[in-house]
N, C-alpha and C positions, 0 to 999 in steps of 0.2 A: 504493499499499501505505499502511496506517496501523499506527504501533508503537504498542503500551500498554504502559506502563511501571506499576507500584505498587510502592510499598515499603513496608512493614508494619513495626512494633514492636511487642514484646509488652507487658503490663503487667505481666504475670509471667513471667519467663524459663522459670519451670516449666511454663508453658502454649503453650510452642512447638511439640513434636510435635501438640498438638490444634490451633494455628494451620496449622501444615502440610497438616496432612491434611485439613480445612475447605476452604483453597486446592487443594487437589489436586483438589475437584469440578471447578474451572475446565477440566480436561486433559479431562473427558469431554464438553465442550460443542462441538458441530462444526463451530462457525463461523469459528474460527481456521484460518489455514494453518500455525502455527507456534506452540509453548506451551513454554515453562520456567518452572519455579518453582524457587527453591534460597533456600541460606543464606547473607548477606552472609557474607563472610568478612575487611572490614576493617572499621574506625571510621574516622570522619570527624574529623581532625586541628582542623578549622576551625570543624565545626559541633558542637552539643551534642546534637542531635536523632539517635536512634539509630535506624539499619534493624538489623530481624535477617531478613526474608524480603523476596525482590523476587519479584514476576510480572512475566514479561516473554511478551508475544504478539504476533503481528503477524495482520494481518487484510487481505482485497483491497480492500475499502472501506468506507464507514460505515455501508451496511446491514448490512454481515456484524456489525462492530462492534456496532451498536443489537439485531439479533436475538440477539447472544452474553449483551448484559447484559439481554436480556428472557425469556433462556430459564430454566425451573426451577431446573435447578442451581447458574446464579448466584446465585438467591436463596435458596436454603441454604445456599450457602457464605456469604456475607451474615449468613444467621440464628446461625450455628456462631461463628464469627472476631470479629464484632463486640464482643462482651463479652467477648473477650479480649484485643483489641488498644488499644495505646494510642496509634498515631497509624497516619494512612494519607497516603500522598500519590501522588495520580496526575496522569500526563500523557498525552497522546496526541499522537503529531505524524505526519506525511505523511513517509514517507521519500524520497529523491530527492535 
């Protein structure tokens, strides 16, 4: 299983809901076996990099993750969110 974790920060906190709505499109993509989208509840005392929203998804294998990223809704989400976000940090790792 591959775990996919992505952290987003908003350029303007007033755009939080628009970012959240754009990222929620990912939930409609059929290739993940588990999907969560949520607001970060805490700041990091060590890092200055803010995290506002977290995307977490699980995929059975690399092919499913690739199909997820190739889906038209993935592209639509990027089109909506990219102009509103400040930072995006992504990590994929094999669970086990």
